[in-house]
C-alpha positions in Angstrom: 61.4 16.3 -58.6 63.6 19.0 -56.8 66.7 17.5 -58.6 64.9 17.8 -61.9 64.1 21.5 -61.5 67.6 22.1 -60.1 69.1 20.5 -63.2 67.1 22.7 -65.5 68.2 25.8 -63.7 71.9 24.6 -63.8 71.7 24.0 -67.6 70.2 27.4 -68.2 73.1 29.0 -66.3 75.7 26.9 -68.0 74.3 28.0 -71.4 74.4 31.6 -70.2 70.7 32.0 -70.9 70.1 34.4 -68.0 66.8 35.8 -69.3 65.3 32.4 -69.6 66.7 31.4 -66.3 64.9 34.3 -64.5 61.7 33.6 -66.4 61.9 30.0 -65.4 62.7 30.9 -61.8 59.7 33.3 -61.6 57.5 30.5 -63.1 58.8 28.1 -60.6 58.1 30.5 -57.7 54.5 31.0 -59.1 54.0 27.2 -59.3 55.1 26.9 -55.7 52.8 29.7 -54.6 49.9 28.2 -56.5 50.6 24.8 -54.9 50.6 26.5 -51.4 47.4 28.3 -52.2 45.8 25.1 -53.4 46.9 23.3 -50.3 45.5 26.0 -48.1 42.2 25.9 -50.0 42.0 22.2 -49.6 42.7 22.6 -45.9 40.0 25.3 -45.7 37.5 23.0 -47.5 38.4 20.2 -45.0 37.9 22.5 -42.0 34.6 23.8 -43.4 33.4 20.3 -44.0 34.3 19.3 -40.5 32.5 22.4 -39.1 29.4 21.5 -41.2 29.5 17.9 -40.0 29.9 19.1 -36.4 26.9 21.5 -36.9 24.8 18.7 -38.3 25.7 16.5 -35.3 24.7 19.4 -33.0 21.3 19.6 -34.8 20.8 15.9 -34.1 21.6 16.4 -30.4 19.2 19.4 -30.3 16.4 17.3 -31.9 17.0 14.5 -29.3 16.8 17.0 -26.4 13.8 18.8 -27.8 12.0 15.4 -28.2 12.8 14.4 -24.6 11.8 17.8 -23.3 8.5 17.7 -25.2 7.6 14.7 -23.1 8.4 16.6 -20.0 6.3 19.6 -21.2 3.3 17.4 -22.0 3.5 15.8 -18.5 3.7 19.3 -16.9 0.7 20.5 -18.9 -1.4 17.5 -17.7 -0.2 18.1 -14.1 -1.1 21.8 -14.1 -4.5 21.1 -15.6 -5.1 18.7 -12.8 -4.2 21.4 -10.3 -6.4 23.9 -12.1 -9.4 21.4 -11.9 -8.8 21.1 -8.2 -8.9 24.9 -7.9 -12.3 25.0 -9.8 -13.6 22.2 -7.6 -12.6 24.0 -4.4 -14.1 27.3 -5.7 -17.4 25.5 -6.7 -17.6 23.7 -3.3 -16.9 26.9 -1.3 -19.7 28.6 -3.3 -22.1 25.7 -2.8 -22.0 24.9 -6.5 -20.6 21.4 -6.0 -20.1 18.8 -3.2 -17.2 16.6 -2.2 -15.8 14.6 -5.1 -13.9 11.5 -4.0 -12.0 11.4 -7.4 -10.6 14.9 -6.8 -7.0 14.8 -5.5 -7.4 17.3 -2.7 -3.8 16.4 -1.5 -2.6 18.4 -4.6 -3.4 21.5 -2.6 -0.3 20.7 -0.5 2.1 19.6 -3.3 4.2 21.7 -5.7 5.7 20.9 -9.1 9.6 21.1 -9.4 10.9 22.5 -12.7 12.3 19.7 -14.9 13.2 21.6 -18.0 16.8 21.1 -19.1 17.2 22.3 -22.7 18.8 25.7 -21.8 21.4 24.1 -19.6 22.4 21.8 -22.4 22.4 24.3 -25.3 22.8 27.9 -24.1 26.4 27.7 -25.3 25.3 26.3 -28.7 24.3 29.7 -30.2 27.8 30.7 -31.5 28.2 27.3 -33.2 25.1 27.7 -35.4 25.6 29.5 -38.8 22.0 29.2 -40.1 20.3 32.5 -39.1 16.8 31.0 -38.9 17.9 28.1 -36.7 20.0 30.5 -34.6 17.0 32.7 -34.0 14.7 29.8 -33.2 17.2 28.4 -30.7 17.3 31.8 -29.0 13.5 32.0 -29.1 13.1 28.6 -27.6 15.6 29.3 -24.8 13.9 32.6 -24.0 10.5 30.8 -23.8 12.0 28.2 -21.6 13.3 30.9 -19.3 9.8 32.5 -19.0 8.2 29.1 -18.4 10.7 28.2 -15.7 10.1 31.6 -14.0 6.4 31.0 -14.1 6.7 27.5 -12.6 9.0 28.8 -9.9 6.7 31.6 -9.0 3.8 29.1 -8.8 5.9 26.9 -6.4 6.5 30.0 -4.3 2.8 30.5 -4.0 2.6 27.0 -2.7 5.5 27.1 -0.3 5.0 30.7 0.9 1.2 31.0 1.0 -0.6 27.8 0.7 1.4 25.6 3.0 1.4 28.2 5.8 -2.4 28.6 5.4 -2.8 24.8 5.7 -0.7 24.7 8.8 -2.4 27.8 10.4 -5.8 26.1 10.3 -4.7 22.5 11.0 -5.6 21.3 7.5 -2.4 19.2 7.2 -3.5 15.7 8.1 -0.8 14.6 10.6 -2.6 11.4 11.7 -2.8 10.1 8.1 0.9 10.5 7.4 1.8 8.7 10.6 -0.6 5.9 9.9 1.9 4.9 7.2 4.2 2.7 9.3 7.1 2.5 6.9 10.0 4.9 7.6 10.9 5.5 4.0 7.9 4.6 1.8 7.4 8.0 0.2 4.8 6.7 -2.3 2.6 5.6 0.6 2.9 8.9 2.4 2.5 11.0 -0.8 -0.8 9.1 -1.7 -2.2 9.3 1.8 -4.9 11.8 2.7 -2.5 14.7 3.2 -5.4 17.2 3.6 -8.0 17.0 6.3 -11.1 17.7 4.3 -13.4 18.6 7.2 -10.8 21.2 8.3 -10.5 22.5 4.8 -14.3 22.9 4.6 -14.2 25.1 7.6 -12.4 27.7 5.6 -14.9 27.8 2.7 -16.4 31.2 2.3 -13.6 33.0 4.2 -11.9 36.0 2.6 -8.5 34.4 3.3 -9.4 31.1 1.4 -11.0 33.1 -1.4 -7.9 35.2 -1.9 -5.7 32.0 -1.8 -7.9 30.5 -4.6 -7.4 33.8 -6.6 -3.6 33.5 -6.4 -3.7 29.8 -7.4 -6.0 30.5 -10.3 -3.9 33.3 -11.7 -0.5 31.7 -11.3 -1.7 28.3 -12.6 -3.2 29.9 -15.7 0.0 31.9 -16.3 2.2 28.9 -16.0 0.0 26.7 -18.1 -0.1 29.4 -20.8 3.7 29.4 -21.0 4.0 25.6 -21.0 1.7 25.6 -24.0 3.7 28.3 -25.8 6.9 26.3 -25.0 5.3 23.2 -26.5 4.4 25.1 -29.7 8.0 26.5 -29.9 9.4 23.0 -29.4 7.4 21.5 -32.3 8.2 24.4 -34.6 11.9 24.1 -33.8 11.9 20.3 -34.4 10.2 20.7 -37.8 12.7 23.3 -39.0 15.7 21.2 -37.9 14.4 18.0 -39.4 13.7 19.9 -42.7 17.2 21.3 -42.6 19.0 18.0 -42.3 16.5 16.0 -44.4 15.1 13.5 -41.9 11.5 12.3 -41.5 9.1 14.8 -40.1 7.9 12.7 -37.2 7.9 14.9 -34.1 7.5 12.5 -31.1 4.6 13.5 -28.9 5.5 11.3 -26.1 4.5 7.6 -25.6 0.9 8.2 -24.8 0.3 11.6 -26.4 -0.1 10.6 -30.0 -3.8 10.0 -29.6 -4.1 13.3 -27.9 -2.7 14.9 -31.0 -5.7 13.6 -32.9 -7.9 15.8 -30.6 -5.7 18.8 -31.6 -6.3 17.9 -35.2 -10.1 18.4 -34.5 -10.8 14.7 -34.6 -13.9 13.8 -32.5 -13.6 11.0 -29.9 -15.9 8.9 -32.1 -13.4 9.3 -35.0 -10.5 8.5 -32.7 -12.3 5.3 -31.6 -12.6 4.3 -35.3 -8.9 5.0 -35.9 -8.0 2.8 -32.9 -10.2 0.0 -34.0 -8.7 0.1 -37.5 -5.1 0.0 -36.3 -2.9 -2.9 -37.5 -1.7 -4.5 -34.2 1.5 -5.7 -36.0 2.4 -2.3 -37.4 0.4 0.4 -35.5 0.7 4.0 -36.5 -0.6 5.3 -33.1 0.1 4.1 -29.6 -3.1 2.4 -28.6 -1.7 0.7 -25.5 -3.6 0.4 -22.2 -1.5 3.3 -20.8 -2.2 5.5 -23.9 -5.9 5.0 -23.7 -5.9 5.6 -19.9 -4.0 8.9 -20.4 -6.4 10.0 -23.1 -9.3 9.3 -20.9 -7.9 11.2 -18.0 -7.0 14.1 -20.3 -10.6 14.3 -21.3 -11.7 14.2 -17.6 -9.2 17.1 -17.0 -11.0 19.0 -19.8 -14.3 18.1 -18.1 -15.4 16.1 -21.2 -16.8 13.2 -19.1 -19.0 11.5 -21.7 -16.1 11.4 -24.2 -13.8 10.1 -21.4 -16.4 7.4 -20.7 -16.3 6.2 -24.4 -12.5 6.0 -24.3 -12.5 3.9 -21.0 -15.1 1.6 -22.5 -13.0 1.1 -25.6 -10.0 0.4 -23.4 -11.9 -2.2 -21.3 -13.0 -3.8 -24.6 -9.4 -4.0 -25.9 -7.8 -4.8 -22.5 -10.4 -6.7 -20.4 -7.7 -7.8 -17.9 -6.5 -4.3 -17.1 -7.7 -3.4 -13.6 -6.5 0.2 -14.0 -8.9 0.8 -16.8 -11.8 -0.4 -14.7 -10.6 1.8 -11.8 -10.4 4.9 -14.1 -13.7 4.1 -15.7 -15.2 4.0 -12.2 -13.8 7.5 -11.4 -15.3 8.8 -14.7 -18.7 7.3 -13.8 -18.6 9.0 -10.3 -18.1 12.3 -12.1 -21.2 11.4 -14.2 -23.1 10.5 -11.0 -23.6 7.0 -12.4 -22.9 5.5 -9.0 -24.4 2.1 -9.5 -22.2 1.3 -12.5 -19.2 2.9 -10.7 -19.6 0.3 -8.0 -19.6 -2.5 -10.6 -16.4 -1.0 -12.2 -14.5 -0.8 -8.9 -15.7 -4.3 -8.0 -14.2 -5.6 -11.3 -11.0 -3.7 -10.7 -10.6 -5.3 -7.2 -11.4 -8.7 -8.7 -8.5 -8.2 -11.1 -6.3 -6.6 -8.5 -7.4 -7.0 -4.8 -4.7 -4.6 -3.6 -5.8 -1.6 -5.6 -6.0 1.2 -2.9 -7.9 3.7 -5.1 -10.6 1.1 -6.0 -10.9 0.1 -2.3 -11.2 3.7 -1.2 -13.8 4.8 -3.8 -15.8 1.6 -3.4 -16.0 2.2 0.3 -17.1 5.8 -0.3 -19.9 4.6 -2.6 -21.0 1.9 -0.1 -21.2 4.5 2.6 -23.5 6.5 0.3 -25.8 3.4 0.1 -24.8 2.0 -3.3 
């Protein structure tokens, strides 16, 4: 091609057509410039396409991490609600409004809750890579909310380590004998689930100003932390929906393996309506997770919300669907204790032990009920 253009220029010079030669030369220069510009434009298009693809891949990664963190958030919400229920139980007992409840995890007074949020660590450097203003703003909003939630969780842990644990040590409430009754050198589960708290020693502090003020701190900081975990959950779901809309994938925000049924409660479904939905599920192609674990979690969530009669219905449904699941009988027994239906609680724990003779919780609670004469 170069030889062809060179020959044209040579012929024009040979024929002494200088004017045409210069016009041709200018035209050739323009063609070269247009070619260069087109090449640059094509290169820019390719670079832009690569950036768009990289951004879409980033959105997919963000969705995956949001989905995983949502499960962590839900687990934390359940844990802090359990702690808050303990605080109410202790308050009621110390004010003679309630008596000892064997289903209450008094050992949680000793334990704290490590922060397990990770989204900021993975995506704080993603902000400059996002060109969509709305997504950019939501990413920033989510990271800010995670920061606040992490701070709240850490401050709650400080209450535990700086105030609660020294209080327990000061009054001999830490149950040293129990932790040494576990003979294994490294069986953490056995130690963690032993009676870490000496209940009689704890009762001695009921009514004291020091214990009352400790409950005040726990109530305030637990409420604050729970509030921000709930805000983080809402921000997580809002962000996932926006991202999935942006990249055109199915709007199916994962609620966690056993949390889908809980979402039905948030949609104002009654427990009776949820039971109908579970019964109508196609076992080959279920829409909701109706596993033994899911029903157990739903039941315990209702217990945490102090909706004992509804929890009882869920456990009874679980036992009907999974008659060989000892854990459902064990959980059902705990629910019945909270309803003061001790005779049927005994039957539930006996059935749990028939299915699993090694169930420590069923043994402990059945022994408690036997001592009460049931």
